[in-house]
C-alpha positions in Angstrom: 0.0 0.0 0.0 1.3 3.5 -0.8 2.3 5.6 2.2 1.3 9.2 2.9 3.8 10.5 0.3 1.4 9.4 -2.4 -0.6 12.6 -1.9 2.4 14.9 -2.4 3.4 16.9 -5.5 7.2 16.5 -5.3 8.5 13.9 -7.7 11.2 13.0 -5.1 8.6 12.3 -2.4 6.5 10.4 -4.9 9.5 8.2 -5.6 9.2 7.0 -2.0 5.5 6.6 -1.9 5.7 2.8 -2.4 8.4 2.3 0.2 7.5 0.0 3.0 8.6 2.8 5.3 5.5 4.6 6.7 6.8 8.0 5.5 5.2 11.3 6.5 5.7 14.5 4.7 7.1 17.4 6.8 4.0 18.5 8.7 2.7 19.4 12.2 0.7 16.1 12.1 4.0 14.1 11.8 5.4 15.6 15.0 2.0 15.3 16.7 2.2 11.6 15.9 5.7 11.3 17.4 4.5 13.0 20.6 1.5 10.7 20.8 3.7 7.6 20.4 6.6 8.9 22.4 9.1 8.2 19.7 11.8 10.2 18.0 11.6 11.4 14.4 13.9 10.3 11.6 14.3 13.2 9.1 15.6 12.2 5.7 16.3 15.0 3.3 17.3 14.5 -0.4 16.3 15.4 -3.9 15.3 13.5 -7.0 18.6 13.6 -9.0 20.8 12.8 -5.9 22.7 9.6 -6.7 23.4 8.6 -3.1 19.8 9.4 -2.1 18.7 6.7 -4.6 21.4 4.3 -3.3 20.3 4.6 0.3 16.7 4.3 -0.8 17.3 1.0 -2.6 19.5 -0.4 0.2 17.5 0.6 3.2 14.2 2.3 2.6 13.0 -0.4 0.2 14.2 -3.2 2.6 11.2 -4.6 4.6 13.2 -5.5 7.7 14.7 -2.0 7.9 11.3 -0.5 7.3 9.6 -2.6 9.9 12.2 -1.4 12.5 11.8 2.2 11.5 8.0 2.0 11.6 8.1 0.4 15.1 10.5 2.8 16.7 10.3 6.1 14.8 8.1 8.5 12.9 9.8 8.9 9.5 9.7 12.2 7.7 10.9 12.6 4.1 11.7 16.1 2.7 12.6 17.3 -0.8 15.3 19.9 -0.2 14.4 21.6 -3.4 10.8 22.0 -2.3 11.7 23.0 1.3 15.1 24.7 1.2 14.2 26.3 4.6 13.9 23.0 6.4 17.1 21.7 4.6 19.0 24.9 5.6 18.4 24.9 9.3 19.1 21.2 9.8 22.1 21.2 7.4 23.5 24.0 9.6 23.2 21.7 12.6 24.8 18.8 10.7 27.7 20.9 9.6 28.2 22.4 13.1 28.2 18.9 14.7 30.2 16.9 12.1 32.2 19.5 10.1 30.6 18.4 6.9 27.3 17.9 5.2 25.6 16.5 2.1 22.7 14.5 0.9 21.0 12.3 1.7 20.9 14.1 5.0 19.9 11.9 8.0 18.9 13.7 11.2 17.2 12.4 14.3 14.8 14.8 16.1 12.8 15.0 19.2 9.1 15.3 18.8 9.6 19.0 19.2 11.8 19.0 16.0 15.0 19.5 17.9 18.0 17.6 16.4 20.2 15.4 18.5 22.0 13.0 16.1 23.3 13.6 12.6 24.7 12.0 9.5 24.4 11.7 5.7 24.5 8.4 3.9 24.6 5.2 6.0 25.3 1.9 4.3 23.2 -1.3 4.9 26.3 -3.1 6.4 29.1 -1.6 8.5 32.2 -0.2 6.7 35.5 0.9 8.2 34.7 4.1 10.2 31.0 4.0 9.2 28.3 2.1 11.1 25.4 0.5 9.2 22.1 2.2 9.1 20.5 -0.5 11.2 23.2 0.0 13.9 22.5 3.7 13.9 18.8 3.1 14.2 19.2 0.7 17.1 21.7 3.0 18.9 19.4 6.0 18.6 16.3 4.0 19.7 18.2 2.6 22.7 19.4 6.0 23.7 15.9 7.4 23.4 14.5 4.6 25.5 17.1 4.5 28.2 18.5 8.1 28.4 15.6 10.2 27.1 16.2 13.1 29.4 19.9 13.2 28.4 19.0 13.1 24.7 16.5 16.0 25.2 19.1 17.9 27.0 21.6 17.5 24.2 18.9 18.5 21.6 18.1 21.6 23.7 21.8 22.6 23.9 22.2 22.2 20.1 19.2 24.5 19.4 20.5 27.0 21.9 23.9 27.0 20.3 22.4 27.6 16.9 20.3 30.4 18.3 23.3 32.1 19.9 25.0 32.3 16.6 22.6 35.1 15.9 21.9 36.6 12.5 24.1 38.4 10.1 25.6 41.6 11.6 26.4 44.3 9.2 28.6 46.1 11.6 27.3 49.7 11.8 24.3 51.9 11.9 24.9 52.9 8.3 26.4 49.8 6.6 28.1 50.6 3.3 28.2 48.6 0.1 31.5 47.6 -1.4 33.7 50.2 -3.0 36.6 50.1 -5.6 39.1 48.7 -3.1 36.8 45.9 -1.9 36.1 44.7 -5.5 39.8 44.9 -6.4 40.6 42.8 -3.3 38.0 40.2 -4.4 39.6 40.1 -7.8 43.0 39.5 -6.3 41.6 36.7 -4.1 40.0 35.0 -7.1 43.3 35.4 -9.0 45.1 33.5 -6.3 42.7 30.6 -6.4 42.6 30.5 -10.2 43.7 27.2 -11.9 46.0 28.6 -14.6 46.3 25.2 -16.2 42.7 23.9 -16.3 40.6 27.0 -15.6 38.2 27.4 -12.7 39.0 27.8 -9.1 40.4 25.3 -6.6 40.8 21.6 -7.1 38.6 18.5 -7.3 35.6 18.3 -7.2 35.3 21.3 -9.4 32.0 23.2 -9.8 31.1 25.7 -12.6 31.8 29.1 -11.0 28.9 30.9 -12.8 28.4 33.8 -10.4 32.1 34.5 -10.0 32.4 34.5 -13.8 29.6 37.1 -14.0 31.5 39.3 -11.5 34.7 39.0 -13.6 32.9 39.9 -16.8 31.4 43.0 -15.2 34.7 43.9 -13.6 36.4 43.7 -17.0 33.6 45.9 -18.5 34.0 48.5 -15.8 37.7 48.6 -15.4 39.2 47.1 -18.5 41.0 44.4 -16.5 42.4 41.9 -19.0 43.2 39.5 -16.2 39.5 39.3 -15.2 38.5 38.5 -18.8 41.2 36.0 -19.3 40.0 34.0 -16.3 36.5 33.9 -17.7 37.7 32.9 -21.2 40.0 30.2 -20.0 37.4 28.7 -17.7 34.6 28.8 -20.2 36.8 27.1 -22.9 38.0 24.4 -20.5 34.5 23.6 -19.4 33.1 23.6 -22.9 35.9 21.2 -24.0 35.5 19.0 -21.0 33.3 16.1 -20.1 31.2 18.3 -17.9 29.7 19.6 -21.1 27.5 17.3 -23.1 29.3 17.3 -26.5 26.4 15.8 -28.3 23.2 17.3 -26.8 24.5 20.5 -25.1 24.0 21.4 -21.5 26.2 21.0 -18.4 26.4 18.4 -15.7 26.4 19.4 -12.1 30.1 19.3 -11.5 33.4 17.5 -12.3 34.7 14.9 -9.9 38.2 15.8 -11.0 40.1 19.0 -11.5 40.3 18.7 -15.3 36.5 18.9 -16.1 36.8 15.4 -17.5 34.4 13.2 -15.6 31.2 14.8 -14.4 28.6 13.9 -11.8 26.1 13.4 -14.6 23.0 15.0 -13.1 21.9 18.1 -15.1 20.3 20.9 -13.1 18.1 23.7 -14.5 19.9 26.3 -12.4 23.4 25.4 -13.6 22.3 25.5 -17.2 20.4 28.7 -16.9 23.4 30.4 -15.2 26.0 29.1 -17.6 23.9 29.9 -20.7 23.9 33.5 -19.5 27.6 33.5 -18.8 28.5 32.2 -22.2 26.1 34.7 -23.9 27.7 37.5 -21.9 31.2 36.3 -22.8 30.1 36.3 -26.5 28.8 39.8 -26.0 32.2 40.9 -24.6 34.5 39.1 -27.0 32.5 37.8 -30.0 33.8 34.3 -29.2 32.4 31.7 -31.6 32.8 29.0 -28.9 30.8 31.1 -26.4 28.1 31.7 -29.0 27.8 28.0 -29.8 27.7 26.9 -26.2 25.2 29.5 -25.2 22.8 28.5 -28.0 23.3 24.7 -27.4 22.7 25.1 -23.7 19.5 27.2 -24.4 18.3 24.6 -26.8 19.1 21.8 -24.3 16.9 23.5 -21.7 14.0 23.9 -24.1 14.3 20.5 -25.6 15.0 18.4 -22.4 13.6 20.4 -19.5 10.5 22.2 -20.8 7.2 20.9 -19.5 3.8 20.7 -21.1 2.8 23.7 -19.1 5.6 25.9 -20.5 7.8 25.9 -17.4 11.1 24.2 -16.9 11.7 21.0 -15.0 14.2 20.9 -12.2 16.7 18.3 -13.2 17.7 15.2 -15.1 19.0 12.2 -13.1 22.6 11.1 -13.2 21.6 7.4 -13.4 19.8 5.5 -16.1 19.3 1.9 -17.2 22.5 0.5 -18.8 20.7 -1.9 -21.0 20.9 -4.8 -18.5 18.3 -3.6 -16.1 20.8 -1.9 -13.7 20.6 1.8 -13.0 24.1 3.1 -13.5 25.5 6.6 -13.2 26.4 8.1 -16.6 25.0 5.1 -18.6 23.2 7.4 -21.0 26.2 9.5 -21.8 29.4 7.3 -22.1 30.9 5.6 -25.1 33.5 2.9 -25.9 35.3 2.4 -29.2 33.1 -0.6 -29.9 29.9 1.4 -29.5 31.3 4.1 -31.7 32.0 1.5 -34.4 28.4 0.0 -34.1 27.0 3.5 -34.9 29.5 5.0 -37.2 31.4 2.3 -39.0 35.1 1.8 -38.6 36.5 4.9 -40.4 34.2 7.4 -38.8 34.5 5.7 -35.4 38.3 6.1 -35.5 37.9 9.8 -36.3 35.3 10.2 -33.6 37.4 8.5 -31.0 40.3 10.9 -31.7 38.1 13.9 -31.8 36.1 13.1 -28.6 38.9 11.5 -26.6 37.4 8.0 -26.5 40.1 5.4 -25.7 40.5 1.7 -25.0 41.3 2.5 -21.3 38.4 4.9 -21.0 38.1 8.0 -18.8 35.2 6.6 -16.7 34.3 3.3 -15.3 34.6 -0.1 -17.0 36.6 1.2 -20.0 34.0 3.8 -21.0 34.8 7.3 -21.9 33.1 10.6 -21.4 33.1 12.6 -24.6 35.2 15.7 -24.5 37.3 17.8 -26.9 40.9 17.2 -25.8 42.4 18.9 -28.8 39.9 21.6 -29.4 37.7 22.0 -32.4 39.2 21.2 -35.8 37.2 23.4 -38.0 38.6 21.9 -41.2 36.5 18.8 -40.3 33.4 20.7 -39.4 31.1 18.8 -41.9 32.4 15.5 -40.7 32.1 16.4 -37.1 28.5 17.6 -37.6 27.6 14.2 -39.3 29.2 12.2 -36.5 27.5 14.3 -33.8 24.1 13.9 -35.5 24.4 10.1 -35.8 25.8 9.6 -32.3 23.0 11.8 -30.8 20.4 9.8 -32.7 21.8 6.5 -31.4 21.9 7.9 -27.9 18.3 8.8 -28.1 17.5 5.1 -28.3 19.1 4.4 -24.9 17.0 4.5 -21.7 16.8 8.1 -20.7 17.6 9.5 -17.3 14.6 10.3 -15.1 13.4 13.9 -15.0 12.2 15.8 -12.0 9.2 17.7 -13.5 8.8 19.9 -10.5 8.8 23.6 -11.4 10.9 25.6 -8.9 10.0 29.3 -9.1 13.6 30.6 -8.5 15.2 28.4 -11.1 12.6 29.2 -13.7 13.4 32.9 -13.0 17.0 32.2 -13.9 16.0 30.3 -17.0 13.7 33.2 -18.1 16.6 35.7 -17.9 19.0 33.4 -19.8 16.6 32.5 -22.6 15.3 36.0 -23.1 18.8 37.5 -23.4 20.2 34.6 -25.5 17.2 34.8 -27.8 17.7 38.6 -28.2 21.4 38.4 -28.8 21.3 35.7 -31.5 18.0 36.5 -33.2 16.2 33.5 -31.8 12.6 34.6 -31.1 11.7 31.0 -30.2 13.9 31.3 -27.1 12.3 34.6 -26.2 8.9 33.0 -26.6 9.9 30.1 -24.3 11.0 32.6 -21.7 7.7 34.5 -22.0 5.7 31.3 -21.6 7.6 30.3 -18.5 7.0 33.8 -17.0 3.3 33.5 -17.8 3.2 30.2 -16.0 4.8 31.7 -12.9 2.3 34.5 -12.8 -0.6 32.2 -13.5 0.3 29.3 -11.2 2.8 30.5 -8.6 1.9 34.1 -7.9 -1.1 35.7 -6.2 -2.4 39.2 -6.4 -0.6 40.3 -3.2 2.8 39.5 -4.8 3.3 36.2 -2.8 4.9 33.2 -4.5 4.5 29.5 -4.2 7.9 27.7 -4.3 6.9 24.8 -6.6 4.3 23.4 -8.9 3.7 20.1 -10.7 1.5 19.6 -13.7 0.0 23.0 -13.4 -0.8 22.8 -9.7 1.0 24.8 -7.1 2.5 23.0 -4.2 1.6 24.0 -0.7 5.0 25.6 0.2 5.6 29.3 0.4 8.3 30.8 -1.8 11.6 31.7 -0.1 13.8 34.7 -0.7 15.6 33.2 -3.7 12.3 32.7 -5.5 11.4 36.4 -5.2 14.9 37.6 -6.2 15.4 35.3 -9.1 11.8 35.6 -10.5 12.0 39.4 -10.3 15.4 39.2 -12.1 13.9 37.1 -14.8 10.9 39.4 -15.2 13.1 42.5 -15.5 15.3 40.8 -18.2 12.2 39.7 -20.1 10.9 43.2 -20.1 14.2 44.6 -21.3 14.0 42.2 -24.3 10.3 42.4 -25.2 9.4 45.9 -24.2 6.5 44.6 -22.2 6.2 46.8 -19.1 3.8 44.4 -17.3 6.9 42.4 -16.3 8.3 45.4 -14.5 5.1 45.7 -12.6 5.1 42.1 -11.6 8.7 42.4 -10.5 7.7 45.4 -8.4 5.1 43.4 -6.6 7.6 40.7 -5.7 10.2 43.2 -4.6 7.8 45.1 -2.4 7.2 41.8 -0.7 10.9 41.3 -0.2 11.1 44.7 1.5 8.0 44.2 3.7 8.3 40.5 4.6 12.0 39.4 4.3 13.9 42.4 5.4 15.0 43.3 8.9 15.1 46.9 10.2 18.9 47.0 9.7 18.6 45.9 6.1 19.6 42.3 6.6 17.6 39.7 4.7 16.1 36.4 5.8 15.5 33.4 3.6 11.9 33.0 4.8 9.1 35.6 5.2 8.2 36.9 8.6 4.9 35.0 8.5 6.4 31.7 7.3 6.3 28.5 9.3 8.4 28.7 12.4 11.4 26.4 12.5 14.0 25.9 15.2 15.8 28.9 13.5 14.9 31.4 10.9 17.3 30.6 8.0 19.6 33.4 6.8 22.5 33.0 4.5 24.0 35.6 2.1 26.5 33.2 0.5 26.0 31.8 -3.0 25.9 28.0 -3.3 25.0 26.3 -6.6 22.9 29.4 -7.5 22.8 33.0 -6.2 21.7 33.3 -2.6 18.3 34.8 -2.0 20.1 37.7 -0.4 22.3 38.6 -3.4 19.5 37.7 -5.9 17.2 40.1 -4.1 19.9 42.8 -4.0 20.4 42.6 -7.7 16.8 42.7 -8.6 16.2 45.6 -6.2 19.0 47.6 -7.8 17.7 47.0 -11.4 14.2 47.8 -10.4 15.2 51.0 -8.8 17.1 52.1 -11.9 14.1 51.4 -14.1 11.5 53.1 -11.8 13.5 55.6 -9.8 12.4 53.9 -6.6 14.6 55.3 -3.8 13.3 52.7 -1.3 14.4 49.8 -3.6 17.8 51.4 -4.2 18.3 51.8 -0.4 17.3 48.2 0.1 19.8 47.0 -2.4 22.6 49.1 -1.0 21.9 47.9 2.6 21.9 44.3 1.4 25.2 44.8 -0.4 26.9 45.7 2.8 27.5 42.0 3.5 29.4 41.8 0.2 31.9 44.3 1.5 32.6 42.0 4.5 32.7 38.7 2.5 33.8 39.6 -1.0 37.5 40.1 -0.3 37.7 37.0 1.9 35.5 34.4 0.1 34.8 35.8 -3.4 33.9 32.4 -4.8 31.0 32.1 -2.5 29.5 35.6 -3.0 30.1 36.0 -6.7 26.6 37.3 -7.6 26.9 39.8 -4.8 30.1 41.1 -6.3 28.5 41.2 -9.7 25.7 43.3 -8.3 28.2 45.6 -6.6 29.9 46.1 -9.9 26.6 47.3 -11.4 26.1 49.7 -8.5 29.5 51.2 -8.9 28.7 51.7 -12.6 25.4 53.3 -11.9 23.9 51.1 -13.3 23.4 52.7 -16.6 19.8 53.4 -17.5 18.9 53.2 -21.2 15.5 54.3 -22.6 14.9 53.5 -26.3 11.8 55.3 -27.7 10.3 54.8 -31.1 7.8 52.7 -33.0 8.3 49.0 -32.4 8.2 48.2 -36.1 10.8 50.8 -37.1 14.1 49.3 -38.0 15.9 52.2 -36.4 14.1 51.5 -33.1 15.1 47.9 -33.3 18.8 48.8 -34.1 19.0 51.1 -31.1 17.3 48.5 -28.9 19.8 45.8 -30.0 22.7 48.1 -29.3 21.4 48.7 -25.8 20.9 45.0 -25.1 24.5 44.3 -26.3 26.0 46.9 -24.0 28.6 45.5 -21.7 28.1 48.2 -19.0 27.7 46.2 -15.8 24.0 45.6 -15.0 22.7 48.2 -17.4 18.9 48.3 -17.5 17.0 48.8 -20.7 13.5 49.9 -21.5 12.0 50.2 -24.9 8.6 51.6 -26.0 6.6 54.1 -27.9 7.0 57.8 -27.2 4.9 58.9 -24.3 4.6 55.3 -22.9 3.7 55.5 -19.3 4.0 51.8 -18.5 7.7 52.0 -17.5 8.9 55.1 -15.6 12.2 55.1 -17.4 10.4 55.8 -20.7 8.4 58.8 -19.3 9.0 62.2 -20.9 11.3 60.7 -23.6 10.3 62.3 -26.9 11.6 61.3 -30.3 14.7 63.1 -31.6 13.6 65.3 -34.5 11.0 62.7 -35.4 13.4 59.8 -35.2 13.7 56.9 -32.7 16.2 57.9 -30.0 18.1 56.4 -27.1 18.6 58.2 -23.7 21.4 57.1 -21.4 21.3 58.1 -17.8 23.7 57.4 -14.9 23.6 58.6 -11.3 20.7 61.0 -11.9 22.4 62.6 -14.9 21.3 62.0 -18.5 23.3 62.4 -21.7 21.8 64.1 -24.7 19.7 61.7 -26.6 21.1 60.0 -29.7 19.7 58.4 -32.8 23.0 56.9 -33.8 23.7 53.3 -33.0 27.5 53.7 -32.9 27.2 56.7 -30.6 25.0 54.7 -28.3 27.4 51.8 -28.3 30.2 54.2 -27.4 28.2 55.6 -24.5 27.7 52.1 -23.1 31.1 50.7 -23.6 32.0 50.5 -19.9 
């Protein structure tokens, strides 16, 4: 019989609905049941594309003997971390404080009052050196709860007290200041010291795509002319695009590389990574005209639309790392890897030999069991472009016949906001209206399904139905960012209005009196601690995402309250940027925009006039950090930036403002480009 998860909307929770474990979703009722029975709570947190989450599920949660023990001695609660990032954050903080590390699956034992007292991540079904089995852990916790319950409760109380004494983020003064020139230069120097000059990226293995840091470096180059900043972006983007982390057949990026050379990925593909990297490569092309950047931006955009777009017009969260290898076993990377023999089966001997050399497929392999992850070890040989295209097409067609990785169809508001921004800009840069249309449809879905008239967001939806979980700060910041980017491309001022509703909610519900931001609203469910974290992880933190959207919205509308909110929020970047720039890259990128103004560009003219379109395109292609763009008919009152902007002697014109000072309008594309050159 299905357990209580059968009624949930999260695909991850639904994957566990047939487990013999009597799972509960996170709810007051689950903790009431634990109090009624006088038993502790097992909290298991994961997500659908998490490899080790699936492993632990198969080994333990699908095992009847383990499930029987759990059901007799615990109330078991399963949480999708992507659906409830607030629950994940507060207990991950406790896990990391207690063990010095964290990860998923996250396994935490709680009192019926939701206070944590024992922590871990993955536990195997049988003991390993230095690691107890899951059954041993369960028996030890159950015994401690039965025999030393007061002691366990005392430990849990001290843990919660310790977490509460950590306090919130302190900005350090009554008038906290955003980063200045010296702070951003110090952050640049810190990134330079961590840069891998041989392989690109920062640090060693495992190596993650540094999307937000790359955006900071691109903006810093645009503002200051720093060639070193641009070189780090170009080298990293080339290394990733040539590596196994990038899907050389179908486009799109895997989550991270397990090595320092970008060769072997952890094969799951996440919407947020691909949205962020699509935008990075599009912006790199905008700055340099790189053919590689153009190709990767478009292939990544096409991957998102082809592989992640749902029937409702939104974008699914992820593709799994694992898939059926043809023998009935679920194996990581099975969908993506190749051997020389498989190449020969598809291509014939001559083309297989060519493909093996081109993509780095060897007898020894670069992955497991002699298989290779496709990469471009020697770069792209353009003299063989026709042959390469033919080989790619045939290999991709053959791969389509393999069992596909599972897809998490859950729509996450924040990540769709990132995708909207990336697709809108990429479509505009490369004259791909289909990508802009895809961005528009995703935005319409968010307004229709996720957003209410008060400017409140639902975190997730599935099959056109919103989940019952409130949006967190990153949802508001990233969706507002996406709406503002879409308005800049389409000229539809309604998206600015929707962004304003969301950002007003940020200021009224997520912001403390001193300007610090919380990850949850002031009327959200009360947890053991109200989560608050300004540092970027796999995507921009809610804090820095909100700061960026607030800054852009203020530039478009002249809203002093929004500008002040952005500048107060940026004060934390001044403290963290020079010390840990890799973990607050988006905050540094926003700070670059603030130092540059950001520039405000109003293009006025009939929408069907080629001169209007040319000026609009020049404005969108501006490299000035964080420049905001509005386009519309003369006298349009929909967007404040367009108000009181007449034509120039009857011709379409562009107005450029910066710091409350506006240049004379121009009808000349080259003059506009010069004004916006950084």
